[in-house]
TORPA-4810 file (N, C-alpha, C, O; in nm, 3 decimals):
<nodes>
NODE_1_-2.133_-4.492_0.603_-1.991_-4.476_0.625_-1.964_-4.334_0.678_-2.014_-4.238_0.620_M
NODE_2_-1.893_-4.321_0.780_-1.858_-4.191_0.831_-1.712_-4.164_0.806_-1.628_-4.254_0.812_T
NODE_3_-1.681_-4.039_0.779_-1.547_-3.994_0.753_-1.474_-3.964_0.883_-1.531_-3.909_0.978_S
NODE_4_-1.346_-4.001_0.885_-1.273_-3.966_1.002_-1.183_-3.843_0.976_-1.108_-3.799_1.064_T
NODE_5_-1.193_-3.790_0.855_-1.114_-3.673_0.823_-1.170_-3.551_0.893_-1.292_-3.536_0.901_R
NODE_6_-1.089_-3.467_0.941_-1.134_-3.342_1.002_-1.138_-3.237_0.892_-1.053_-3.232_0.803_T
NODE_7_-1.236_-3.157_0.900_-1.248_-3.048_0.801_-1.158_-2.931_0.834_-1.152_-2.889_0.950_Q
NODE_8_-1.091_-2.879_0.740_-1.000_-2.764_0.758_-1.087_-2.641_0.796_-1.201_-2.626_0.751_A
NODE_9_-1.029_-2.556_0.881_-1.105_-2.436_0.908_-1.124_-2.351_0.782_-1.043_-2.361_0.689_P
NODE_10_-1.227_-2.270_0.778_-1.249_-2.190_0.655_-1.131_-2.094_0.632_-1.070_-2.042_0.725_P
NODE_11_-1.105_-2.075_0.503_-1.001_-1.979_0.470_-1.072_-1.840_0.441_-1.152_-1.825_0.350_L
NODE_12_-1.035_-1.744_0.526_-1.094_-1.610_0.512_-0.978_-1.509_0.496_-0.897_-1.488_0.586_L
NODE_13_-0.977_-1.448_0.376_-0.872_-1.353_0.342_-0.935_-1.216_0.335_-1.035_-1.198_0.265_I
NODE_14_-0.882_-1.121_0.405_-0.924_-0.983_0.398_-0.851_-0.918_0.280_-0.730_-0.896_0.287_S
NODE_15_-0.922_-0.889_0.176_-0.854_-0.837_0.054_-0.832_-0.689_0.057_-0.764_-0.635_-0.030_S
NODE_16_-0.887_-0.619_0.157_-0.864_-0.473_0.171_-0.857_-0.439_0.316_-0.954_-0.391_0.375_V
NODE_17_-0.741_-0.466_0.375_-0.712_-0.424_0.512_-0.618_-0.303_0.504_-0.562_-0.274_0.398_S
NODE_18_-0.603_-0.236_0.613_-0.520_-0.111_0.610_-0.423_-0.114_0.730_-0.449_-0.171_0.836_H
NODE_19_-0.308_-0.048_0.704_-0.210_-0.024_0.806_-0.226_0.124_0.849_-0.284_0.204_0.776_V
NODE_20_-0.175_0.156_0.964_-0.169_0.296_1.009_-0.028_0.340_1.008_0.049_0.308_1.099_S
NODE_21_0.008_0.412_0.907_0.150_0.455_0.900_0.187_0.552_1.013_0.101_0.626_1.061_E
NODE_22_0.312_0.553_1.055_0.357_0.652_1.149_0.329_0.794_1.092_0.360_0.819_0.975_P
NODE_23_0.274_0.882_1.170_0.241_1.015_1.120_0.362_1.087_1.064_0.347_1.173_0.976_H
NODE_24_0.482_1.056_1.111_0.603_1.125_1.061_0.683_1.039_0.967_0.802_1.063_0.948_D
NODE_25_0.620_0.939_0.908_0.691_0.847_0.813_0.766_0.928_0.705_0.884_0.906_0.681_L
NODE_26_0.700_1.018_0.646_0.760_1.092_0.530_0.855_1.197_0.577_0.949_1.229_0.505_W
NODE_27_0.836_1.253_0.695_0.932_1.353_0.749_1.064_1.289_0.783_1.168_1.354_0.777_E
NODE_28_1.059_1.158_0.819_1.179_1.094_0.863_1.244_1.003_0.758_1.362_0.969_0.768_T
NODE_29_1.164_0.963_0.654_1.220_0.869_0.556_1.246_0.929_0.420_1.312_0.865_0.338_R
NODE_30_1.200_1.043_0.392_1.229_1.105_0.262_1.381_1.138_0.257_1.444_1.153_0.361_L
NODE_31_1.436_1.148_0.139_1.575_1.198_0.129_1.583_1.337_0.193_1.489_1.415_0.185_P
NODE_32_1.696_1.367_0.256_1.710_1.492_0.333_1.667_1.612_0.247_1.604_1.703_0.301_K
NODE_33_1.696_1.617_0.121_1.674_1.730_0.036_1.524_1.751_0.018_1.486_1.861_-0.023_A
NODE_34_1.435_1.653_0.047_1.294_1.666_0.030_1.216_1.679_0.161_1.097_1.708_0.160_L
NODE_35_1.282_1.659_0.272_1.213_1.653_0.401_1.136_1.777_0.438_1.035_1.771_0.508_R
NODE_36_1.184_1.889_0.392_1.112_2.015_0.426_0.982_2.023_0.350_0.897_2.105_0.385_D
NODE_37_0.961_1.942_0.247_0.834_1.941_0.167_0.752_1.820_0.204_0.648_1.797_0.143_K
NODE_38_0.795_1.740_0.302_0.725_1.618_0.340_0.577_1.650_0.382_0.551_1.753_0.443_A
NODE_39_0.485_1.559_0.347_0.347_1.582_0.397_0.346_1.567_0.547_0.419_1.486_0.604_P
NODE_40_0.263_1.647_0.608_0.255_1.651_0.756_0.118_1.597_0.798_0.014_1.634_0.744_K
NODE_41_0.124_1.509_0.897_0.004_1.450_0.955_0.012_1.469_1.100_0.121_1.475_1.158_F
NODE_42_-0.107_1.479_1.164_-0.116_1.494_1.307_-0.063_1.365_1.377_-0.076_1.256_1.320_R
NODE_43_-0.009_1.374_1.492_0.039_1.257_1.564_-0.072_1.154_1.577_-0.187_1.188_1.607_P
NODE_44_-0.039_1.026_1.553_-0.131_0.917_1.554_-0.194_0.890_1.693_-0.302_0.831_1.701_R
NODE_45_-0.128_0.934_1.798_-0.182_0.912_1.933_-0.322_0.964_1.948_-0.402_0.907_2.022_E
NODE_46_-0.353_1.071_1.879_-0.490_1.128_1.878_-0.591_1.028_1.831_-0.707_1.030_1.875_E
NODE_47_-0.549_0.941_1.742_-0.640_0.852_1.671_-0.633_0.707_1.722_-0.712_0.623_1.679_F
NODE_48_-0.542_0.677_1.810_-0.521_0.538_1.855_-0.645_0.475_1.912_-0.662_0.353_1.903_R
NODE_49_-0.733_0.554_1.972_-0.854_0.497_2.028_-0.946_0.434_1.917_-1.034_0.352_1.945_R
NODE_50_-0.920_0.477_1.795_-0.998_0.418_1.679_-0.925_0.308_1.612_-0.986_0.224_1.546_F
NODE_51_-0.796_0.307_1.628_-0.713_0.203_1.562_-0.708_0.076_1.644_-0.717_0.078_1.767_D
NODE_52_-0.694_-0.031_1.573_-0.657_-0.157_1.634_-0.506_-0.159_1.646_-0.436_-0.116_1.555_H
NODE_53_-0.455_-0.208_1.758_-0.309_-0.205_1.778_-0.228_-0.268_1.661_-0.120_-0.220_1.627_P
NODE_54_-0.281_-0.375_1.602_-0.214_-0.437_1.491_-0.201_-0.350_1.366_-0.119_-0.379_1.278_G
NODE_55_-0.279_-0.248_1.359_-0.273_-0.156_1.243_-0.138_-0.081_1.237_-0.089_-0.048_1.129_A
NODE_56_-0.081_-0.055_1.356_0.040_0.017_1.355_0.157_-0.065_1.414_0.274_-0.027_1.399_F
NODE_57_0.126_-0.176_1.480_0.229_-0.258_1.541_0.223_-0.398_1.476_0.131_-0.474_1.508_D
NODE_58_0.313_-0.434_1.387_0.307_-0.560_1.314_0.313_-0.678_1.410_0.258_-0.784_1.379_P
NODE_59_0.375_-0.664_1.521_0.385_-0.784_1.611_0.248_-0.816_1.677_0.231_-0.923_1.735_S
NODE_60_0.153_-0.725_1.668_0.021_-0.751_1.727_-0.085_-0.785_1.622_-0.200_-0.812_1.655_L
NODE_61_-0.046_-0.784_1.497_-0.146_-0.810_1.388_-0.201_-0.949_1.393_-0.322_-0.965_1.378_R
NODE_62_-0.120_-1.051_1.413_-0.166_-1.187_1.409_-0.275_-1.214_1.513_-0.374_-1.282_1.484_L
NODE_63_-0.257_-1.160_1.636_-0.355_-1.180_1.740_-0.493_-1.124_1.695_-0.597_-1.185_1.719_A
NODE_64_-0.489_-1.011_1.632_-0.615_-0.951_1.584_-0.674_-1.029_1.469_-0.796_-1.046_1.461_E
NODE_65_-0.589_-1.077_1.381_-0.637_-1.162_1.274_-0.701_-1.294_1.325_-0.804_-1.340_1.275_M
NODE_66_-0.637_-1.348_1.420_-0.692_-1.473_1.484_-0.822_-1.450_1.548_-0.915_-1.529_1.532_T
NODE_67_-0.831_-1.338_1.625_-0.958_-1.308_1.696_-1.073_-1.286_1.595_-1.190_-1.312_1.625_A
NODE_68_-1.036_-1.236_1.476_-1.139_-1.206_1.374_-1.163_-1.330_1.285_-1.255_-1.330_1.203_D
NODE_69_-1.082_-1.434_1.300_-1.093_-1.548_1.209_-1.041_-1.529_1.072_-1.082_-1.596_0.977_G
NODE_70_-0.946_-1.432_1.060_-0.891_-1.399_0.930_-0.763_-1.478_0.908_-0.678_-1.481_0.996_V
NODE_71_-0.747_-1.542_0.796_-0.637_-1.625_0.761_-0.518_-1.549_0.704_-0.402_-1.587_0.725_S
NODE_72_-0.549_-1.442_0.631_-0.445_-1.363_0.563_-0.506_-1.225_0.534_-0.627_-1.209_0.533_A
NODE_73_-0.417_-1.127_0.512_-0.463_-0.988_0.486_-0.380_-0.930_0.374_-0.261_-0.958_0.361_E
NODE_74_-0.446_-0.848_0.291_-0.386_-0.770_0.188_-0.394_-0.625_0.240_-0.501_-0.572_0.267_V
NODE_75_-0.277_-0.564_0.250_-0.267_-0.435_0.322_-0.255_-0.312_0.228_-0.176_-0.314_0.134_L
NODE_76_-0.330_-0.209_0.254_-0.326_-0.079_0.185_-0.293_0.028_0.284_-0.308_0.008_0.405_Y
NODE_77_-0.247_0.145_0.236_-0.218_0.254_0.324_-0.344_0.324_0.379_-0.455_0.303_0.330_P
NODE_78_-0.324_0.404_0.480_-0.436_0.486_0.533_-0.399_0.636_0.500_-0.461_0.699_0.414_T
NODE_79_-0.300_0.688_0.569_-0.258_0.824_0.541_-0.211_0.837_0.398_-0.237_0.940_0.335_L
NODE_80_-0.143_0.741_0.345_-0.086_0.748_0.211_-0.187_0.764_0.099_-0.153_0.810_-0.010_G
NODE_81_-0.310_0.728_0.126_-0.411_0.741_0.019_-0.424_0.889_-0.024_-0.457_0.915_-0.139_L
NODE_82_-0.402_0.982_0.061_-0.414_1.124_0.030_-0.302_1.175_-0.057_-0.314_1.281_-0.118_T
NODE_83_-0.191_1.100_-0.062_-0.077_1.150_-0.140_-0.096_1.133_-0.291_-0.017_1.188_-0.368_L
NODE_84_-0.191_1.063_-0.333_-0.219_1.046_-0.479_-0.261_1.177_-0.546_-0.255_1.188_-0.668_Y
NODE_85_-0.304_1.277_-0.465_-0.345_1.407_-0.525_-0.229_1.506_-0.529_-0.250_1.621_-0.567_K
NODE_86_-0.107_1.466_-0.492_0.007_1.551_-0.500_0.036_1.589_-0.647_0.024_1.505_-0.736_M
NODE_87_0.071_1.710_-0.671_0.107_1.750_-0.807_0.260_1.763_-0.829_0.305_1.783_-0.942_E
NODE_88_0.337_1.752_-0.723_0.480_1.755_-0.735_0.526_1.612_-0.761_0.544_1.536_-0.667_D
NODE_89_0.545_1.576_-0.885_0.574_1.440_-0.923_0.699_1.384_-0.851_0.690_1.275_-0.794_A
NODE_90_0.814_1.452_-0.853_0.930_1.395_-0.786_0.906_1.370_-0.634_0.951_1.270_-0.577_P
NODE_91_0.834_1.464_-0.571_0.806_1.451_-0.431_0.711_1.329_-0.408_0.731_1.251_-0.314_L
NODE_92_0.613_1.315_-0.491_0.523_1.201_-0.483_0.593_1.067_-0.501_0.566_0.971_-0.430_Q
NODE_93_0.686_1.062_-0.599_0.764_0.943_-0.625_0.846_0.904_-0.497_0.849_0.788_-0.456_E
NODE_94_0.909_1.003_-0.437_0.988_0.980_-0.315_0.897_0.939_-0.199_0.933_0.850_-0.121_A
NODE_95_0.785_1.000_-0.187_0.686_0.962_-0.078_0.640_0.822_-0.094_0.635_0.746_0.002_C
NODE_96_0.604_0.785_-0.216_0.556_0.647_-0.240_0.667_0.544_-0.211_0.640_0.438_-0.155_F
NODE_97_0.790_0.576_-0.250_0.897_0.484_-0.230_0.928_0.469_-0.079_0.957_0.359_-0.033_H
NODE_98_0.921_0.578_-0.006_0.941_0.575_0.138_0.831_0.487_0.202_0.861_0.407_0.290_A
NODE_99_0.708_0.501_0.157_0.603_0.423_0.214_0.624_0.273_0.180_0.607_0.186_0.266_Y
NODE_100_0.661_0.246_0.056_0.683_0.106_0.014_0.795_0.039_0.100_0.782_-0.076_0.142_N
NODE_101_0.902_0.114_0.124_1.009_0.054_0.208_0.955_0.028_0.347_0.985_-0.076_0.406_E
NODE_102_0.878_0.118_0.400_0.823_0.103_0.537_0.730_-0.019_0.536_0.736_-0.104_0.625_W
NODE_103_0.645_-0.028_0.433_0.544_-0.140_0.426_0.617_-0.273_0.416_0.576_-0.370_0.480_L
NODE_104_0.719_-0.280_0.342_0.799_-0.404_0.330_0.849_-0.444_0.470_0.836_-0.560_0.510_K
NODE_105_0.905_-0.347_0.544_0.952_-0.372_0.677_0.835_-0.414_0.772_0.852_-0.506_0.853_E
NODE_106_0.720_-0.349_0.763_0.608_-0.386_0.842_0.563_-0.529_0.814_0.534_-0.604_0.907_Y
NODE_107_0.556_-0.568_0.688_0.508_-0.704_0.654_0.617_-0.806_0.702_0.581_-0.914_0.747_C
NODE_108_0.745_-0.776_0.693_0.849_-0.871_0.737_0.844_-0.885_0.889_0.872_-0.992_0.943_E
NODE_109_0.808_-0.776_0.959_0.803_-0.786_1.107_0.671_-0.846_1.162_0.663_-0.884_1.279_A
NODE_110_0.569_-0.854_1.078_0.444_-0.913_1.118_0.457_-1.064_1.142_0.531_-1.133_1.072_S
NODE_111_0.384_-1.112_1.242_0.389_-1.256_1.267_0.270_-1.323_1.190_0.248_-1.443_1.204_T
NODE_112_0.199_-1.252_1.115_0.086_-1.310_1.035_0.110_-1.303_0.889_0.200_-1.233_0.842_G
NODE_113_0.029_-1.379_0.813_0.043_-1.381_0.669_-0.024_-1.253_0.614_-0.144_-1.248_0.589_P
NODE_114_0.059_-1.150_0.596_0.011_-1.020_0.551_0.088_-0.985_0.421_0.206_-1.019_0.407_V
NODE_115_0.024_-0.920_0.331_0.075_-0.892_0.200_0.053_-0.746_0.160_-0.061_-0.706_0.136_Y
NODE_116_0.158_-0.668_0.154_0.147_-0.528_0.127_0.132_-0.494_-0.025_0.202_-0.551_-0.109_G
NODE_117_0.042_-0.402_-0.056_0.023_-0.356_-0.190_0.096_-0.221_-0.204_0.066_-0.126_-0.133_I
NODE_118_0.190_-0.215_-0.296_0.273_-0.101_-0.312_0.207_0.019_-0.373_0.121_0.001_-0.459_G
NODE_119_0.240_0.139_-0.335_0.189_0.258_-0.397_0.282_0.294_-0.517_0.404_0.301_-0.501_M
NODE_120_0.223_0.317_-0.631_0.301_0.352_-0.754_0.258_0.483_-0.810_0.139_0.504_-0.833_V
NODE_121_0.350_0.573_-0.835_0.324_0.705_-0.889_0.301_0.683_-1.047_0.348_0.585_-1.104_P
NODE_122_0.232_0.775_-1.108_0.198_0.755_-1.251_0.227_0.877_-1.338_0.203_0.875_-1.459_A
NODE_123_0.279_0.980_-1.279_0.313_1.097_-1.370_0.418_1.056_-1.479_0.398_1.074_-1.599_Y
NODE_124_0.527_1.003_-1.430_0.639_0.957_-1.515_0.624_0.803_-1.526_0.649_0.730_-1.430_N
NODE_125_0.584_0.757_-1.639_0.553_0.615_-1.649_0.673_0.527_-1.634_0.661_0.415_-1.586_I
NODE_126_0.793_0.575_-1.673_0.912_0.495_-1.655_0.944_0.483_-1.503_0.989_0.378_-1.457_Q
NODE_127_0.923_0.587_-1.429_0.938_0.582_-1.283_0.833_0.489_-1.221_0.864_0.421_-1.123_R
NODE_128_0.713_0.486_-1.273_0.607_0.397_-1.231_0.653_0.252_-1.249_0.637_0.168_-1.160_A
NODE_129_0.709_0.227_-1.363_0.759_0.087_-1.389_0.872_0.050_-1.298_0.881_-0.063_-1.251_I
NODE_130_0.958_0.143_-1.275_1.071_0.116_-1.176_1.016_0.086_-1.039_1.066_-0.005_-0.971_E
NODE_131_0.915_0.159_-0.995_0.858_0.131_-0.863_0.779_-0.002_-0.860_0.781_-0.074_-0.760_E
NODE_132_0.713_-0.031_-0.969_0.643_-0.160_-0.986_0.742_-0.273_-0.973_0.716_-0.372_-0.905_L
NODE_133_0.861_-0.258_-1.040_0.964_-0.362_-1.034_1.021_-0.374_-0.890_1.048_-0.484_-0.842_E
NODE_134_1.039_-0.260_-0.823_1.089_-0.258_-0.687_0.992_-0.336_-0.595_1.034_-0.420_-0.515_W
NODE_135_0.861_-0.306_-0.607_0.762_-0.372_-0.531_0.761_-0.520_-0.560_0.752_-0.600_-0.467_C
NODE_136_0.770_-0.558_-0.684_0.776_-0.705_-0.718_0.897_-0.772_-0.651_0.887_-0.879_-0.592_H
NODE_137_1.012_-0.705_-0.663_1.136_-0.764_-0.607_1.131_-0.765_-0.452_1.201_-0.844_-0.389_N
NODE_138_1.049_-0.679_-0.392_1.035_-0.670_-0.251_0.936_-0.777_-0.197_0.916_-0.791_-0.076_A
NODE_139_0.876_-0.850_-0.290_0.777_-0.955_-0.249_0.631_-0.911_-0.240_0.544_-0.984_-0.194_G
NODE_140_0.607_-0.789_-0.286_0.468_-0.743_-0.279_0.387_-0.808_-0.395_0.438_-0.817_-0.506_M
NODE_141_0.262_-0.854_-0.368_0.189_-0.923_-0.468_0.116_-0.834_-0.567_0.059_-0.885_-0.663_P
NODE_142_0.116_-0.701_-0.548_0.048_-0.611_-0.637_0.079_-0.469_-0.606_0.154_-0.441_-0.513_G
NODE_143_0.021_-0.377_-0.681_0.042_-0.232_-0.670_-0.091_-0.164_-0.676_-0.192_-0.223_-0.715_I
NODE_144_-0.090_-0.037_-0.637_-0.212_0.043_-0.654_-0.178_0.178_-0.726_-0.070_0.235_-0.713_M
NODE_145_-0.277_0.221_-0.800_-0.269_0.353_-0.866_-0.383_0.443_-0.814_-0.469_0.399_-0.737_L
NODE_146_-0.379_0.566_-0.857_-0.484_0.658_-0.826_-0.618_0.617_-0.890_-0.621_0.562_-1.001_W
NODE_147_-0.725_0.643_-0.820_-0.861_0.619_-0.878_-0.899_0.725_-0.975_-0.959_0.697_-1.079_Q
NODE_148_-0.864_0.845_-0.942_-0.896_0.960_-1.038_-0.767_1.019_-1.076_-0.708_1.094_-0.998_V
NODE_149_-0.717_0.988_-1.200_-0.592_1.037_-1.243_-0.587_1.192_-1.257_-0.690_1.258_-1.262_P
NODE_150_-0.468_1.244_-1.264_-0.450_1.383_-1.295_-0.525_1.414_-1.426_-0.519_1.333_-1.519_H
NODE_151_-0.593_1.526_-1.436_-0.672_1.552_-1.560_-0.595_1.540_-1.692_-0.654_1.510_-1.796_P
NODE_152_-0.464_1.562_-1.687_-0.383_1.552_-1.808_-0.345_1.402_-1.842_-0.291_1.373_-1.949_D
NODE_153_-0.376_1.312_-1.752_-0.335_1.175_-1.769_-0.455_1.077_-1.752_-0.451_0.991_-1.663_L
NODE_154_-0.555_1.088_-1.831_-0.669_0.997_-1.814_-0.633_0.855_-1.844_-0.547_0.825_-1.928_P
NODE_155_-0.700_0.766_-1.773_-0.673_0.619_-1.800_-0.693_0.577_-1.946_-0.639_0.475_-1.989_F
NODE_156_-0.772_0.655_-2.021_-0.801_0.617_-2.164_-0.682_0.656_-2.257_-0.684_0.627_-2.376_T
NODE_157_-0.580_0.724_-2.199_-0.471_0.764_-2.285_-0.368_0.650_-2.294_-0.364_0.564_-2.207_S
NODE_158_-0.284_0.650_-2.398_-0.183_0.547_-2.410_-0.065_0.563_-2.310_0.026_0.481_-2.307_P
NODE_159_-0.071_0.671_-2.230_0.034_0.697_-2.130_0.062_0.574_-2.045_0.178_0.544_-2.016_H
NODE_160_-0.047_0.500_-2.005_-0.033_0.389_-1.909_0.007_0.253_-1.976_0.043_0.157_-1.908_Y
NODE_161_0.000_0.250_-2.108_0.021_0.119_-2.177_0.153_0.055_-2.137_0.150_-0.066_-2.113_D
NODE_162_0.268_0.119_-2.127_0.387_0.050_-2.081_0.378_-0.007_-1.939_0.437_-0.110_-1.908_P
NODE_163_0.304_0.065_-1.853_0.286_0.014_-1.713_0.195_-0.105_-1.713_0.221_-0.201_-1.641_L
NODE_164_0.087_-0.102_-1.791_0.000_-0.223_-1.796_0.079_-0.343_-1.848_0.062_-0.455_-1.799_W
NODE_165_0.164_-0.322_-1.945_0.244_-0.432_-1.998_0.341_-0.484_-1.899_0.357_-0.605_-1.884_Q
NODE_166_0.409_-0.392_-1.828_0.505_-0.431_-1.727_0.437_-0.510_-1.613_0.493_-0.609_-1.564_A
NODE_167_0.321_-0.468_-1.572_0.243_-0.532_-1.466_0.206_-0.672_-1.510_0.217_-0.768_-1.434_A
NODE_168_0.162_-0.683_-1.634_0.125_-0.816_-1.688_0.242_-0.904_-1.699_0.232_-1.023_-1.669_Q
NODE_169_0.358_-0.851_-1.741_0.477_-0.931_-1.753_0.523_-0.985_-1.621_0.576_-1.096_-1.615_D
NODE_170_0.505_-0.908_-1.513_0.550_-0.950_-1.377_0.433_-1.019_-1.305_0.450_-1.057_-1.190_L
NODE_171_0.319_-1.035_-1.363_0.205_-1.096_-1.297_0.168_-1.021_-1.168_0.143_-1.080_-1.063_N
NODE_172_0.167_-0.885_-1.182_0.140_-0.800_-1.065_0.003_-0.735_-1.089_-0.011_-0.647_-1.174_M
NODE_173_-0.099_-0.778_-1.011_-0.227_-0.708_-1.025_-0.217_-0.559_-0.989_-0.139_-0.520_-0.902_P
NODE_174_-0.299_-0.477_-1.059_-0.302_-0.334_-1.032_-0.436_-0.303_-0.965_-0.542_-0.329_-1.022_V
NODE_175_-0.430_-0.248_-0.843_-0.552_-0.211_-0.773_-0.576_-0.058_-0.786_-0.481_0.019_-0.798_S
NODE_176_-0.699_-0.018_-0.785_-0.733_0.120_-0.780_-0.823_0.137_-0.659_-0.931_0.078_-0.653_I
NODE_177_-0.779_0.217_-0.561_-0.844_0.233_-0.437_-0.909_0.365_-0.414_-0.849_0.468_-0.445_H
NODE_178_-1.029_0.368_-0.359_-1.092_0.499_-0.328_-1.025_0.548_-0.203_-0.966_0.465_-0.134_I
NODE_179_-1.027_0.665_-0.169_-1.046_0.789_-0.248_-0.910_0.845_-0.284_-0.856_0.928_-0.211_P
NODE_180_-0.855_0.804_-0.390_-0.723_0.849_-0.434_-0.730_0.928_-0.562_-0.805_0.893_-0.653_T
NODE_181_-0.656_1.031_-0.570_-0.642_1.112_-0.694_-0.708_1.253_-0.684_-0.717_1.316_-0.579_G
NODE_182_-0.749_1.291_-0.796_-0.796_1.435_-0.817_-0.947_1.441_-0.821_-1.012_1.354_-0.880_F
NODE_183_-1.003_1.543_-0.757_-1.146_1.573_-0.764_-1.226_1.456_-0.729_-1.326_1.427_-0.794_N
NODE_184_-1.185_1.384_-0.626_-1.259_1.266_-0.589_-1.392_1.306_-0.528_-1.471_1.220_-0.489_Y
</nodes>
């Protein structure tokens, strides 16, 4: 007996893809009072020859995914990874939120099934929970924290317990991405 059913194409999900943030994302999106302290990055045009167009243009992402046979992607920052070593907690909180807002817009503008992972600061754990909740409400399937915490905030301390509980309550996985944090 032969089957007349056609086999579905394989499902291939890239669980660690990256976006290329605009080099001036933080200079333009931080609250005006913080813009003079915004992290500075060289213009992306210098690096475009290394980037795939879909990394910075969400309208082109699906074509690249299709060419690679990728069904869906989970997106992480590129430039933003370096911001986990910031010691100015309020500035880091504002930078992460600006990135998360931009990432939400990127995912909404994409023509492909892409899912952004939000950046969450961890100096002030109540602020971390608020950003976790914002990411959840924005439709992000998870968050990321620093890989190497500030020396005063090791993962073995109870400092993170409320965040772990909030992430569990919201069913939001927590990722830890290299190379983020201190003395990496």
